[in-house]
VOPATI-315444 format. One record per residue: residue in three letters; x, y, z of N, C-alpha, C in turn. Coordinates in Angstrom, 1 decimal, decimal comma. Each point is the difference from the previous one (the first is absolute). Layout:
<recs>
ala; X; Y; Z; X; Y; Z; X; Y; Z
...
</recs>
This chain:
<recs>
met; -121,9; 7,8; 35,1; 1,0; 0,8; 0,8; 1,0; -0,8; 0,6
ala; -0,3; -1,3; 0,3; 0,9; -0,9; 0,8; 1,3; -0,2; -0,8
lys; -0,1; -0,3; -1,3; 1,3; -0,2; -0,7; 0,8; 1,2; -0,2
leu; -0,7; 1,2; -0,2; 0,7; 1,2; -0,2; 0,7; 0,4; 1,3
ala; -0,6; -0,2; 1,1; 0,6; 0,3; 1,3; 1,2; -0,9; 0,2
glu; -0,1; -1,3; -0,3; 1,1; -1,0; 0,1; 1,2; 0,5; -0,8
gln; -0,3; 0,4; -1,2; 1,1; 0,5; -0,9; 0,7; 1,1; 0,6
leu; -0,7; 1,0; 0,5; 0,7; 1,1; 0,7; 0,7; -0,4; 1,2
val; -0,5; -0,9; 0,8; 0,7; -0,5; 1,2; 1,3; -0,7; -0,5
glu; -0,1; -0,8; -1,0; 1,1; -0,7; -0,6; 1,1; 1,0; -0,4
glu; -0,4; 1,0; -0,7; 1,0; 1,0; -0,5; 0,6; 0,7; 1,2
trp; -0,7; 0,3; 1,1; 0,5; 0,6; 1,2; 1,0; -0,9; 0,6
leu; -0,2; -1,3; 0,1; 0,9; -0,9; 0,5; 1,3; -0,1; -0,8
asn; -0,2; -0,1; -1,4; 1,1; 0,0; -0,9; 0,9; 1,2; 0,2
arg; -0,6; 1,1; 0,1; 0,8; 1,2; 0,2; 0,8; 0,1; 1,3
ser; -0,5; -0,9; 1,0; 0,7; -0,1; 1,3; 1,0; -1,1; 0,0
gly; 0,3; -0,5; -1,2; 1,0; -1,0; -0,2; -0,4; -1,5; 0,2
tyr; -1,3; -0,2; 0,0; -0,5; -1,4; 0,2; -0,2; -0,6; -1,4
phe; 0,3; -1,3; -0,1; -0,4; -0,9; -1,1; -1,4; -0,5; 0,4
thr; -1,0; 0,1; -0,9; -1,3; -0,3; 0,4; -0,6; -1,2; -0,8
ile; -0,9; -0,7; 0,6; -0,8; -1,0; -0,7; -1,4; 0,3; 0,3
arg; -0,8; 0,2; -1,0; -1,4; 0,3; 0,3; -1,0; -1,1; -0,5
gly; -1,0; -0,2; 0,8; -1,1; -0,9; -0,3; 0,4; -1,5; 0,0
ile; 0,7; -0,4; 0,9; 0,4; -1,4; 0,1; -1,3; -0,8; 0,5
lys; -0,3; -1,1; -0,8; -1,2; -0,8; 0,3; 0,4; -1,4; 0,1
val; -0,6; -0,7; 1,0; 0,0; -1,4; 0,1; -1,4; -0,4; 0,4
gly; -0,7; -0,6; -1,0; -1,4; -0,3; 0,2; -0,8; 1,3; 0,1
val; -0,8; 0,1; 1,1; -0,7; 1,2; 0,3; 0,7; 1,0; 0,8
asn; 1,2; -0,4; 0,5; 0,8; 0,9; 0,8; 0,8; 1,0; -0,8
glu; 0,0; 1,2; 0,3; 0,8; 1,0; -0,7; 0,7; 1,0; 1,0
ile; 1,2; 0,4; -0,5; 0,7; 1,1; 0,8; 0,1; 1,1; -1,0
asp; -0,4; 1,2; 0,4; 0,1; 1,2; -0,9; 1,4; 0,3; -0,4
leu; 0,9; 0,2; 1,0; 1,4; 0,3; -0,3; 1,0; -0,6; 1,0
leu; 1,1; -0,6; -0,5; 1,1; -0,3; 0,8; 1,2; 0,9; -0,5
ala; 0,7; 0,6; 1,0; 1,1; 0,9; -0,4; 1,2; -0,4; 0,8
ile; 1,1; -0,1; -0,7; 1,3; -0,4; 0,6; 1,1; 0,9; -0,5
lys; 0,9; 0,3; 1,0; 1,2; 0,7; -0,4; 1,1; -0,3; 1,0
pro; 1,3; 0,0; -0,5; 1,1; -0,3; 0,9; 0,1; 1,0; 1,1
gly; 0,2; -0,4; 1,2; 0,2; 0,9; 1,2; 1,3; -0,4; 0,7
thr; 0,3; 0,7; 1,0; 1,3; -0,2; 0,7; 0,1; -1,3; 0,7
asn; -1,1; -0,6; 0,4; -0,1; -1,3; 0,7; -0,8; -1,0; -0,9
gly; 0,3; -0,1; -1,2; -0,8; -0,9; -0,9; -1,0; 0,8; -0,8
tyr; -1,1; -0,7; -0,4; -1,0; 0,7; -0,8; -1,0; 0,6; 0,9
glu; -0,5; 1,2; -0,5; -1,2; 0,6; 0,5; -1,2; -0,6; -0,8
ala; -1,0; -0,6; 0,7; -1,1; -0,6; -0,7; -1,3; 0,5; 0,5
lys; -0,8; 0,5; -1,0; -1,3; 0,5; 0,4; -1,1; -0,7; -0,8
his; -1,1; -0,3; 0,8; -1,2; -0,5; -0,6; -1,0; 1,1; 0,1
val; -0,4; 0,6; -1,2; -0,9; 1,1; 0,0; -1,3; -0,3; -0,6
glu; -1,1; 0,3; 0,7; -1,3; -0,1; -0,5; -0,5; 1,4; -0,3
val; -0,8; 0,2; -1,1; -0,5; 1,3; -0,4; -1,5; 0,0; 0,0
gln; -0,6; 0,8; 0,8; -1,5; 0,1; 0,0; -0,3; 1,5; 0,1
val; -0,3; 0,6; -1,2; -0,2; 1,4; -0,2; -1,5; 0,3; -0,4
ser; -0,7; 0,7; 0,8; -1,3; 0,5; -0,3; -0,1; 1,5; 0,3
phe; -0,7; 0,7; -0,8; -0,2; 1,4; 0,2; -1,3; 0,3; 0,7
arg; -1,0; -0,9; -0,2; -1,3; 0,2; 0,5; -0,5; -1,4; 0,6
pro; 0,6; -0,4; 1,1; -0,3; -1,4; 0,5; -1,5; -0,1; 0,4
val; -0,6; -1,1; -0,3; -1,4; -0,2; 0,4; -0,1; -1,2; 1,0
ser; 1,1; -0,7; 0,1; 0,0; -1,1; 0,9; 1,3; -0,1; 0,8
tyr; 0,1; -1,0; 0,8; 1,2; -0,2; 0,9; 1,0; -0,8; -0,7
ile; 1,3; 0,1; 0,5; 1,1; -0,8; -0,6; -0,3; -1,5; 0,3
ser; -0,4; -0,3; 1,3; -0,2; -1,4; 0,4; -1,4; -0,4; -0,3
lys; -0,2; -1,3; 0,0; -1,3; -0,6; -0,3; -0,6; -0,5; 1,4
leu; -1,3; -0,2; 0,0; -0,6; -0,6; 1,2; 0,1; -1,5; -0,2
ser; 0,1; -0,7; 1,2; 0,0; -1,5; 0,0; -1,5; -0,5; -0,1
asp; -0,1; -1,3; -0,3; -1,4; -0,5; -0,1; -0,7; 0,1; 1,3
glu; 0,7; -0,2; 1,1; -0,5; 0,1; 1,4; -0,5; 1,5; 0,2
gln; 0,8; 1,0; -0,4; -0,3; 1,4; 0,2; -1,3; 0,3; -0,8
leu; -0,1; -0,5; -1,2; -1,1; 0,2; -0,9; -1,3; -0,4; 0,8
lys; 0,0; -1,2; 0,6; -1,1; -0,5; 0,7; -0,4; 0,8; 1,2
thr; 1,1; 0,4; 0,8; -0,2; 0,7; 1,2; -0,6; 1,4; -0,3
leu; 0,5; 0,7; -1,1; -0,4; 1,3; -0,3; -1,2; 0,0; -0,9
gly; -0,4; -1,1; -0,5; -1,2; -0,1; -0,8; 0,2; 0,7; -1,4
leu; 1,2; -0,1; -0,5; 0,4; 0,5; -1,3; 0,1; -1,1; -1,0
lys; 0,0; 0,4; -1,3; 0,0; -1,0; -1,1; 1,4; 0,0; -0,7
ser; 0,7; 1,1; 0,0; 1,2; 0,1; -0,8; 1,2; 0,2; 0,9
lys; 1,1; -0,8; -0,3; 1,2; 0,1; 0,7; 0,7; 1,4; -0,2
asn; -0,4; 0,7; -1,0; 0,6; 1,3; -0,3; -1,0; 1,1; 0,4
ser; -0,9; -0,3; 0,9; -1,0; 1,0; 0,4; 0,7; 1,3; 0,5
ala; -0,6; 1,1; -0,4; 0,5; 1,3; 0,4; -0,6; 0,4; 1,4
ala; -0,8; -0,8; 0,6; -0,6; 0,3; 1,3; 1,1; 0,3; 1,0
lys; -0,3; 1,0; 0,9; 0,9; 0,4; 1,0; 0,5; -1,2; 0,8
arg; 1,3; 0,0; 0,3; 0,6; -1,1; 0,7; 0,8; 0,5; 1,3
ser; -0,2; -0,7; 1,1; 0,7; 0,4; 1,2; 1,4; -0,6; -0,1
val; 0,9; 0,4; 0,9; 1,4; -0,5; 0,0; 0,0; -1,5; 0,2
asp; -0,8; -0,5; 0,9; 0,0; -1,5; 0,3; -0,5; -0,7; -1,3
ile; -0,7; 0,6; -0,9; -0,3; -0,7; -1,3; 1,2; 0,2; -0,9
leu; 0,6; 1,2; 0,0; 1,1; 0,2; -1,0; 1,3; -0,8; 0,3
glu; 0,3; -0,2; 1,3; 1,3; -0,7; 0,3; 0,1; -1,4; -0,6
pro; -0,9; -0,9; 0,2; 0,2; -1,3; -0,6; 0,0; 0,0; -1,6
gly; -0,7; 1,0; -0,5; 0,0; 0,1; -1,5; 1,3; 0,5; -0,5
ile; 0,7; 0,9; 0,7; 1,3; 0,5; -0,4; 1,0; -1,1; 0,2
arg; -0,1; -0,8; 1,1; 1,0; -1,1; 0,2; -0,1; -1,0; -1,1
glu; -1,3; -0,3; -0,4; -0,2; -0,9; -1,1; 0,6; 0,6; -1,3
trp; -0,3; 1,3; -0,3; 0,5; 0,6; -1,2; 1,5; 0,1; -0,1
thr; 0,7; 0,3; 1,1; 1,5; 0,1; 0,0; 0,5; -1,4; -0,1
asp; -0,6; -1,0; 0,6; 0,5; -1,4; -0,2; -0,1; -0,4; -1,5
lys; -1,2; 0,3; -0,6; -0,2; -0,3; -1,4; 1,0; 0,7; -0,9
lys; 0,2; 1,3; 0,3; 0,9; 0,8; -0,9; 1,5; -0,2; 0,2
tyr; 0,4; -0,3; 1,3; 1,4; 0,0; 0,3; 0,5; -1,3; 0,7
phe; -0,7; -0,5; 0,9; 0,6; -0,9; 1,0; -0,4; -1,5; -0,2
ser; -0,8; -0,3; -0,9; -0,4; -1,4; -0,2; 1,1; -0,9; -0,5
lys; -0,1; -1,3; 0,1; 1,0; -0,9; -0,4; 0,2; 0,1; -1,5
lys; -1,0; 0,2; -0,8; 0,1; 0,2; -1,5; 0,8; 1,2; -0,3
lys; -0,2; 1,1; 0,7; 0,7; 1,2; -0,3; 1,5; -0,1; 0,4
arg; 0,3; -0,7; 1,1; 1,4; -0,3; 0,4; 0,6; -0,8; -1,1
glu; -0,6; -1,0; -0,5; 0,5; -0,9; -1,0; 0,3; 0,8; -1,3
met; -0,9; 0,9; -0,3; 0,2; 0,8; -1,3; 1,2; 0,9; 0,2
arg; 0,2; 0,6; 1,1; 1,1; 0,9; 0,3; 1,3; -0,8; 0,0
asp; 0,0; -1,2; 0,6; 1,2; -0,8; 0,1; 0,4; -0,5; -1,4
arg; -0,9; -0,2; -0,9; 0,4; -0,3; -1,4; 0,8; 1,1; -0,6
val; -0,2; 1,2; 0,4; 0,7; 1,1; -0,6; 1,3; 0,3; 0,8
leu; 0,0; 0,0; 1,3; 1,2; 0,2; 0,8; -0,1; -0,8; 1,3
ser; 0,4; -1,2; 0,0; -0,1; -0,8; 1,1; 0,8; 0,5; 1,2
gly; -0,6; -0,1; 1,2; 0,7; 0,4; 1,2; 0,0; 1,5; 0,3
ala; -0,5; 0,8; -0,9; 0,0; 1,5; 0,2; -0,9; 0,4; 1,2
lys; 0,4; 1,1; 0,6; -0,9; 0,6; 1,1; -0,8; 1,1; -0,8
trp; -1,3; -0,4; -0,2; -0,8; 0,9; -0,8; -0,6; 1,1; 0,9
his; -0,2; 1,1; -0,7; -0,6; 1,2; 0,6; -1,3; 0,1; -0,7
tyr; -1,1; 0,4; 0,7; -1,3; 0,0; -0,6; -0,5; 1,4; -0,1
ala; -0,7; 0,4; -1,1; -0,5; 1,3; -0,2; -1,3; 0,0; -0,7
leu; -0,9; 1,0; 0,3; -1,2; 0,2; -0,7; 0,0; 1,4; -0,5
val; -0,1; 0,2; -1,3; -0,2; 1,3; -0,6; -1,5; 0,2; -0,1
his; -0,5; 1,0; 0,6; -1,5; 0,2; 0,1; -0,4; 1,4; -0,5
gly; -1,2; 0,1; -0,4; -0,7; 1,3; -0,3; -0,9; 0,4; 1,2
glu; -1,1; 0,5; -0,3; -1,0; 0,3; 1,0; -0,7; -1,3; 0,5
val; -0,3; 0,0; 1,2; -0,7; -1,2; 0,6; -1,3; 0,5; 0,7
lys; -0,9; -1,0; 0,0; -1,3; 0,3; 0,7; 0,1; 0,2; 1,5
glu; 0,9; -0,8; 0,6; 0,2; 0,0; 1,4; 1,5; 0,0; 0,4
ser; 0,5; 1,1; 0,5; 1,4; 0,2; 0,3; 0,5; -1,0; 1,1
lys; -0,9; -0,5; 0,8; 0,3; -1,0; 1,0; 0,6; -1,2; -0,6
glu; -0,4; -0,4; -1,2; 0,5; -1,2; -0,7; 1,5; 0,2; -0,3
leu; 0,4; 1,2; -0,4; 1,4; 0,3; -0,2; 0,8; -0,2; 1,3
glu; -0,5; 0,5; 1,1; 0,7; -0,2; 1,3; 0,2; -1,4; 0,3
leu; -1,1; -0,8; -0,2; 0,1; -1,5; 0,2; 1,0; -0,7; -0,9
ile; 0,0; 0,4; -1,2; 1,0; -0,5; -1,0; 1,4; 0,3; 0,5
lys; 0,2; 1,2; 0,4; 1,4; 0,4; 0,5; 0,3; -0,8; 1,2
ala; -0,9; -0,3; 0,9; 0,2; -0,8; 1,2; 0,4; -1,4; -0,3
glu; -0,4; -0,5; -1,2; 0,4; -1,3; -0,5; 1,4; -0,1; -0,5
gly; 0,7; 1,2; -0,1; 1,4; 0,0; -0,5; 0,1; 0,4; -1,4
val; -0,9; 0,7; -0,6; 0,0; 0,4; -1,3; 0,2; 1,5; -0,1
glu; 1,0; 0,4; -0,8; 0,2; 1,5; -0,1; -1,1; 0,6; -0,9
leu; -0,4; 1,1; 0,3; -1,1; 0,7; -0,8; 0,7; 1,1; -0,8
val; -0,3; 0,0; -1,3; 0,6; 1,0; -0,9; -1,2; 0,7; -0,7
pro; -0,3; 1,2; 0,3; -1,1; 0,7; -0,7; 0,4; 0,2; -1,5
phe; -1,0; -0,3; -0,9; 0,3; 0,1; -1,4; 0,5; 1,4; -0,4
his; -0,5; 1,1; 0,7; 0,4; 1,3; -0,3; 1,5; 0,2; 0,2
gln; 0,6; -0,8; 1,0; 1,4; 0,1; 0,2; 0,8; -0,6; -1,2
val; -0,5; -1,1; -0,5; 0,6; -0,6; -1,2; 0,0; 1,0; -1,1
leu; -1,1; 0,6; -0,3; -0,1; 1,0; -1,1; 0,9; 1,2; 0,3
thr; 0,1; 0,5; 1,2; 0,8; 1,1; 0,3; 1,5; -0,3; -0,2
glu; 0,4; -1,2; 0,4; 1,4; -0,4; -0,2; 0,3; -0,3; -1,5
leu; -0,9; -0,5; -0,7; 0,2; -0,1; -1,5; 0,1; 1,3; -0,6
arg; -0,8; 1,0; 0,4; 0,0; 1,3; -0,5; 1,4; 0,7; 0,1
phe; 0,6; -0,2; 1,1; 1,3; 0,7; 0,2; 1,2; -0,8; -0,2
asp; -0,1; -1,3; -0,2; 1,2; -0,8; -0,3; 0,4; 0,0; -1,4
lys; 1,2; 0,4; -0,3; 0,5; 0,1; -1,4; 1,3; -0,8; -0,1
lys; 0,5; -0,6; 1,1; 1,3; -0,6; 0,0; 0,0; -1,6; 0,1
gly; -1,0; -0,6; 0,5; 0,0; -1,4; 0,3; -0,1; -0,9; -1,2
phe; -0,1; -1,3; 0,2; -0,2; -1,0; -1,0; -1,4; 0,2; -0,6
ser; -0,2; -0,5; -1,2; -1,3; 0,1; -0,6; -0,4; -1,3; -0,6
gly; -1,2; -0,4; 0,3; -0,5; -1,2; -0,6; -0,8; 0,3; -1,2
glu; -0,6; -1,0; -0,7; -0,7; 0,3; -1,2; -1,5; 0,2; 0,3
ala; -0,6; -0,7; 0,9; -1,4; -0,1; 0,2; -0,6; 1,4; 0,3
gly; 0,5; 0,7; 0,9; -0,6; 1,3; 0,4; 0,7; 1,2; -0,4
thr; 1,1; -0,1; -0,8; 0,8; 1,1; -0,4; -0,8; 1,1; -0,7
asp; -0,7; -0,4; -1,0; -0,8; 0,9; -0,8; -1,1; 0,7; 0,9
ile; -0,6; -0,7; 0,8; -1,1; 0,6; 0,9; 0,7; 0,9; 1,0
ala; 1,1; -0,4; 0,6; 0,7; 0,9; 0,9; 0,5; 1,3; -0,7
glu; 0,4; -0,1; -1,2; 0,4; 1,2; -0,7; -1,2; 0,9; -0,3
val; -1,2; -0,6; -0,2; -1,2; 0,8; -0,2; -0,3; 0,8; 1,3
val; 0,2; -0,7; 1,2; -0,2; 0,6; 1,3; 0,9; 1,2; 0,1
gln; 1,3; -0,3; -0,3; 1,0; 1,1; 0,2; -0,3; 1,2; -1,0
tyr; -0,3; -0,3; -1,2; -0,3; 1,0; -1,0; -1,2; 0,9; 0,5
phe; -1,1; -0,7; 0,5; -1,1; 0,7; 0,4; 0,3; 0,9; 1,2
ser; 0,7; -0,6; 1,0; 0,3; 0,7; 1,2; 0,8; 1,3; -0,3
gly; 0,9; -0,1; -1,0; 0,8; 1,1; -0,3; -0,8; 1,1; -0,7
his; -1,1; -0,3; -0,6; -0,8; 1,0; -0,7; -1,3; 0,4; 0,7
ala; -0,3; -0,7; 1,1; -1,3; 0,2; 0,6; 0,1; 1,2; 1,1
glu; 1,2; 0,4; 0,3; 0,2; 0,9; 1,1; 0,0; 1,4; -0,5
</recs>
């Protein structure tokens, strides 16, 4: 599902006039999408991560080694109920890893040095909505995946990329015949 969702998000960005680069990797570090378009004061630059699940069984963030010991759990991806004080450090670590680390800054600078990057997470359903609130508090825009699909469904005028065009057209075709 991950690659399919990324393709649809890329198409959504292309139709909004963004030039996109998907799946940039340096070692084990990856960025789902970088999106750039000319704006009135230079370039608009977005770093977009895509995490879409329809039936989530675990949290977005992982538990630290210390939290595993404290809680007596064995897996960093444990689905055991977590309090906000457990979620907060995990989300800070997750947003740093996904957006704010030195490696991610260097990767973005290779594409467009000196840009003021805007951060976004396209998400589906989540196990714990508090995680989304914490991600937003870290300065990341939240974009529900259903919003992307809705905008693809009704947009017939924007730019079109190649990766998600066929899939987006299937969504448009189905939505036109499903009602």
